[in-house]
C-alpha positions in Angstrom: 10.0 170.9 171.8 9.0 172.7 168.6 5.4 173.6 167.8 5.3 171.3 164.6 6.2 168.3 166.8 4.1 169.2 169.8 0.8 169.4 167.9 0.9 165.9 166.4 1.9 164.5 169.8 -1.1 166.2 171.4 -3.4 164.7 168.8 -1.8 161.3 169.3 -2.3 161.5 173.0 -6.0 162.4 172.7 -6.5 159.6 170.2 -4.9 157.1 172.5 -7.1 158.3 175.4 -10.2 157.9 173.3 -9.2 154.5 172.1 -8.8 153.4 175.7 -12.2 154.8 176.6 -13.7 152.9 173.7 -12.1 149.6 174.8 -13.5 150.0 178.3 -17.1 149.4 177.7 -19.4 148.0 180.4 -18.6 144.3 179.6 -15.7 142.8 181.5 -13.2 140.3 180.1 -14.7 137.4 182.1 -18.1 138.4 183.5 -20.4 137.4 180.6 -18.9 134.1 179.5 -19.6 130.6 180.5 -17.6 127.4 180.5 -18.9 123.8 179.9 -16.9 120.9 181.3 -17.0 117.5 179.7 -15.3 114.3 180.6 -15.4 111.4 178.0 -14.8 107.8 178.8 -15.3 104.5 177.0 -13.4 101.5 175.7 -14.4 102.1 172.1 -14.3 98.3 171.4 -18.0 97.5 171.7 -19.2 94.3 173.4 -19.8 92.1 170.4 -23.3 93.5 169.7 -22.2 95.6 166.8 -22.3 98.8 168.9 -19.6 101.1 170.2 -20.3 103.2 173.3 -19.0 106.4 174.9 -20.0 108.1 178.1 -19.9 111.8 178.5 -20.3 113.7 181.8 -21.3 117.3 181.2 -21.2 120.1 183.7 -23.3 123.0 182.7 -24.1 126.3 184.4 -27.5 125.8 186.0 -29.3 129.1 185.5 -28.0 129.4 182.0 -29.2 125.9 181.2 -32.6 126.7 182.6 -33.2 129.9 180.6 -31.6 128.5 177.4 -33.5 125.2 177.4 -36.8 126.9 178.4 -36.4 129.5 175.6 -35.4 126.9 173.0 -38.2 124.5 174.0 -40.9 127.2 174.7 -41.2 125.7 178.2 -42.3 128.5 180.4 -43.0 126.2 183.4 -39.3 125.2 183.3 -38.2 128.8 183.4 -40.5 129.6 186.3 -39.7 126.6 188.4 -36.0 126.7 187.6 -35.5 130.4 188.3 -37.5 130.2 191.6 -35.3 127.3 192.8 -32.2 129.3 191.7 -33.3 132.4 193.6 -34.0 130.3 196.7 -30.6 128.6 196.4 -32.3 125.3 196.9 -30.3 122.6 195.2 -32.9 119.9 195.7 -35.6 122.1 194.1 -33.1 122.9 191.2 -32.6 119.2 190.4 -36.3 118.6 190.7 -37.1 121.4 188.3 -34.8 119.9 185.7 -36.1 116.4 186.3 -39.7 117.5 185.8 -38.7 118.9 182.4 -36.1 116.3 181.5 -37.2 116.0 177.9 -36.8 119.8 177.3 -33.4 119.9 179.0 -32.0 116.8 177.3 -33.3 117.8 173.9 -31.6 121.2 174.3 -28.2 119.7 175.2 -28.2 116.8 172.7 -29.1 119.1 169.8 -26.1 121.3 170.5 -23.6 118.7 171.9 -23.0 115.7 169.6 -20.8 112.6 169.2 -20.1 110.9 165.8 -18.2 107.8 165.0 -16.6 107.5 161.6 -18.9 110.3 160.4 -22.1 108.6 161.6 -24.1 110.2 164.5 -24.2 108.4 167.8 -27.5 108.0 169.7 -27.6 109.7 173.2 -29.3 108.3 176.3 -29.4 110.0 179.7 -28.0 108.0 182.6 -29.4 108.6 186.1 -30.8 111.9 187.3 -29.5 115.5 187.4 -26.9 116.1 190.0 -26.1 119.5 191.4 -22.7 121.0 192.3 -20.7 124.2 192.1 -18.0 125.5 189.8 -16.4 129.0 190.2 -18.8 129.7 193.0 -22.0 129.2 191.0 -24.5 126.3 190.7 -23.7 123.7 188.0 -25.6 120.6 187.0 -24.1 117.3 186.0 -25.7 115.4 183.2 -24.4 112.0 182.2 -25.1 110.7 178.6 -24.3 107.4 177.1 -23.7 107.5 173.3 -24.3 104.4 171.2 -22.4 104.4 167.9 -22.8 101.9 165.1 -19.5 99.9 164.8 -18.3 99.2 161.3 -15.7 96.8 159.9 -13.0 95.3 162.1 -14.1 95.5 165.7 -10.4 95.7 166.7 -9.8 98.9 164.8 -10.2 102.1 166.8 -13.1 104.2 165.6 -12.5 107.9 165.1 -14.9 109.7 167.3 -15.6 113.4 166.9 -16.9 115.6 169.7 -18.8 118.8 168.7 -20.2 121.4 171.0 -22.4 124.4 170.2 -23.8 124.9 173.7 -25.0 128.4 174.8 -24.1 130.1 171.5 -23.7 133.9 171.1 -27.0 134.0 169.1 -29.0 133.2 172.2 -27.7 136.5 173.7 -27.4 135.2 177.2 -23.6 134.9 177.3 -20.8 135.5 174.8 -17.9 133.3 174.0 -18.8 130.0 175.6 -15.9 127.6 175.9 -16.3 123.8 176.3 -13.3 122.2 178.0 -13.1 118.4 177.2 -11.0 115.8 178.8 -11.1 112.2 177.7 -9.8 108.7 178.4 -10.8 106.4 175.5 -9.1 103.3 174.1 -6.1 103.8 176.3 -5.6 107.4 175.1 -6.2 110.4 177.2 -6.0 114.1 176.5 -7.9 117.4 176.5 -9.3 120.0 174.1 -10.8 123.4 174.2 -13.8 124.1 172.0 -15.4 127.5 171.1 -17.5 129.0 168.3 -14.4 129.3 166.0 -13.3 125.7 166.7 -16.4 123.7 167.7 -15.2 120.2 167.3 -12.2 117.9 167.7 -11.3 114.2 167.0 -10.3 111.9 169.8 -7.7 110.6 167.4 -6.0 114.0 167.1 -2.2 114.2 167.8 -0.7 115.7 170.9 0.6 118.6 168.8 -2.9 119.4 167.7 -4.2 119.3 171.3 -1.4 121.6 172.5 -1.9 124.0 169.6 -5.5 124.4 170.6 -4.6 125.5 174.1 -1.8 127.7 172.8 -4.3 129.4 170.5 -6.8 129.7 173.3 -4.2 131.3 175.6 -3.2 133.8 172.9 -6.8 134.6 172.1 -7.7 135.0 175.8 -5.0 137.7 176.3 -5.9 139.4 173.1 -9.6 139.5 173.9 -9.1 140.1 177.6 -8.9 143.9 177.4 -8.3 144.2 181.1 -5.1 142.1 180.9 -3.9 144.1 177.8 -4.4 147.4 179.7 -2.5 146.1 182.7 0.4 145.2 180.3 0.2 148.7 178.8 0.4 150.2 182.3 3.6 148.1 182.9 5.1 149.2 179.7 4.3 152.9 180.2 5.9 152.9 183.7 9.1 151.1 182.6 12.2 153.3 182.0 14.4 150.8 180.1 14.2 147.3 178.6 15.6 145.7 181.8 12.7 147.0 183.8 9.9 145.8 181.5 11.6 142.4 181.1 11.8 142.0 184.9 8.2 143.3 185.3 6.9 140.9 182.7 8.9 138.0 184.2 7.5 138.8 187.7 4.0 138.9 186.3 4.5 135.6 184.5 6.0 133.8 187.5 3.1 135.0 189.7 0.2 134.0 187.5 2.0 130.6 186.8 2.0 130.0 190.5 -1.7 130.5 190.9 -2.3 128.4 187.8 -0.4 125.5 189.5 -2.2 126.0 192.8 -5.6 126.0 191.1 -4.7 122.9 189.2 -3.8 121.1 192.4 -7.1 122.2 194.0 -5.3 124.3 196.7 -6.8 127.6 195.7 -10.4 128.4 194.9 -11.3 132.1 195.0 -14.7 133.2 193.7 -14.7 135.3 190.5 -16.7 138.0 192.3 -13.6 138.7 194.4 -11.0 138.1 191.7 -12.5 140.3 189.0 -12.7 143.6 191.0 -9.1 143.1 192.3 -7.9 142.6 188.7 -9.6 145.9 187.7 -8.1 147.6 190.8 -4.6 146.3 189.9 -4.9 148.1 186.5 -5.7 151.4 188.1 -3.0 151.0 190.8 -0.2 150.2 188.4 -1.2 153.0 185.9 -1.8 155.4 188.8 1.7 154.6 190.2 3.3 156.1 187.1 1.0 159.1 187.2 2.0 159.7 190.8 5.7 159.5 190.0 5.2 161.9 187.1 3.6 164.4 189.5 6.5 163.9 192.0 9.4 164.0 189.5 8.2 165.5 186.3 10.5 164.9 183.4 12.9 163.3 185.8 10.6 160.3 186.2 12.7 158.5 183.6 16.0 159.1 185.4 17.8 155.8 186.1 19.4 154.9 189.4 23.0 155.7 190.1 25.2 152.7 189.0 25.8 150.4 192.0 22.8 151.6 194.0 20.3 149.0 192.8 22.1 145.7 193.5 22.3 142.9 190.9 19.4 144.1 188.8 20.3 147.7 189.1 16.9 148.7 190.3 16.3 151.6 192.7 13.8 151.5 195.6 10.9 152.5 193.4 11.9 149.8 190.9 11.9 147.1 193.5 8.6 148.2 195.1 7.0 148.3 191.7 8.3 144.8 191.0 6.7 143.5 194.2 3.4 145.1 193.5 3.4 143.6 190.0 4.1 140.2 191.4 1.2 140.4 193.9 -1.2 141.5 191.3 0.1 138.8 188.9 -1.1 136.2 191.5 -4.6 137.6 191.2 -4.4 137.8 187.4 -3.4 134.1 187.4 -6.7 133.4 189.2 -8.5 135.2 186.5 -6.7 133.1 183.8 -7.5 130.0 185.8 -11.1 130.9 186.1 -11.4 131.2 182.4 -10.8 127.5 182.1 -12.3 126.4 185.5 -9.2 124.4 186.4 -10.4 123.8 189.9 -12.3 120.8 188.8 -11.5 117.4 190.3 -9.9 116.1 187.2 -7.8 119.2 186.6 -4.5 117.3 186.9 -5.2 115.7 183.6 -5.3 119.2 182.1 -2.1 120.5 183.7 0.2 120.2 180.7 -2.4 121.6 178.3 -2.9 124.5 180.8 0.8 125.2 180.8 0.6 125.5 177.0 -2.4 127.8 177.5 0.0 129.9 179.6 2.7 129.8 176.9 0.1 131.2 174.5 -0.6 134.1 176.9 3.2 134.8 177.2 3.7 134.8 173.4 1.1 137.6 173.0 2.5 139.4 176.0 6.0 139.4 174.6 4.7 140.5 171.1 2.9 143.5 172.7 6.0 144.5 174.6 8.2 144.1 171.5 5.9 146.5 169.5 5.0 149.1 172.1 8.0 149.5 174.4 10.6 150.3 171.6 8.3 153.0 170.3 7.9 154.7 173.7 11.7 154.2 174.4 12.6 155.9 171.1 10.1 158.7 171.8 11.7 159.3 175.2 15.2 159.4 173.7 14.0 161.9 171.1 12.2 164.1 173.6 11.7 163.5 177.3 8.7 165.8 177.4 7.1 164.0 174.4 7.7 160.6 176.2 6.1 162.1 179.3 3.0 163.1 177.3 2.7 159.7 175.7 3.2 157.6 178.9 1.1 159.9 181.0 -1.8 159.8 178.6 -1.7 156.1 178.3 -1.5 155.7 182.1 -4.4 158.2 182.7 -6.6 156.3 180.2 -5.7 152.9 181.7 -6.2 154.1 185.3 -9.6 155.6 184.4 -10.8 152.4 182.8 -9.5 150.3 185.7 -11.5 152.4 188.2 -14.6 152.2 186.0 -14.3 148.4 185.8 -13.6 148.2 189.6 -16.9 150.0 190.4 -18.8 148.0 187.8 -17.5 144.6 189.0 -17.8 145.5 192.7 -21.5 146.5 192.5 -22.5 144.2 189.6 -23.3 147.1 187.3 -23.7 146.3 183.6 
């Protein structure tokens, strides 16, 4: 390779490595987010008293609710009692702490989670006490609220209700990117929606295409903002020798995480995030390290293809089949990470199944877009110069493997 070509490639390789280091800050893709779960019911027809009622059951992360409500309401006793009960893992004491400061907690929630009917605010009223449970391995509290809405005009006409959530915003600086997953069964209509800071509200009267688009968007955004999944995909691309291999690897990954999506939706799989997240980080390092190991073993011949007829129907050699199996196994774990992002192990998850499949389609759309952009560039570079392609894929794999190991240590030992 000539000197004029080698220098730009060296600069490019260093730049890619620095970019990967920059992407791999201390924050993980999932560790500092929270998910609120809401189920909405109601007949929407009122009872002849001029009012229309909805019931919302909210599941909120306990320790986050305690610190957020205490801070917003300047209620230090709530913070002390709530955190003491949390540290003691005493569910009765946790519920008692919330009950003793009911006004502070309910005020916090109802200022940030609202229901309107035909543009008019509905009046919230708590129902029963606080009930404790667990989601994704951490304590959650269930708060039930009844919303009374003024009914206007013909009582037989369905009122357009709007649900809005601004719970646990980024501005509080406790978590980042809170999502509110809503399911509803009102007026004979059922569906689901995903709310976040960019899309904080939705109408119960929205069409099925609007609901599906929300989950498609959420899936696409989740992959784009989930740097660990992007790096895993880059490691797959860097280690693939031809279009057939990256297509098979991507298909294997897709099938695997779709399986765990389905199992989680059926309630058959429930693995704590504290176990899933380190394994996801380790998978990144292993897949990237695999390519580095093969470069060391075979040098520029790492891109040599199997002899025709030696690889069976898919024309893969032993290394290709082994890599495909590894990708499938790690894909199962990544699927648990995707599932954990939406908490689909909840009891009513079957209602969400089709929306979650659309979420999965959104993930795949971004995955294919990344492959369509990156792989042809690396493929052409390899065709032009095998050594240049080796530099590029080796640098990418080294950066990805390094960040995977850093994340593995951080997530295993809880380092920030």
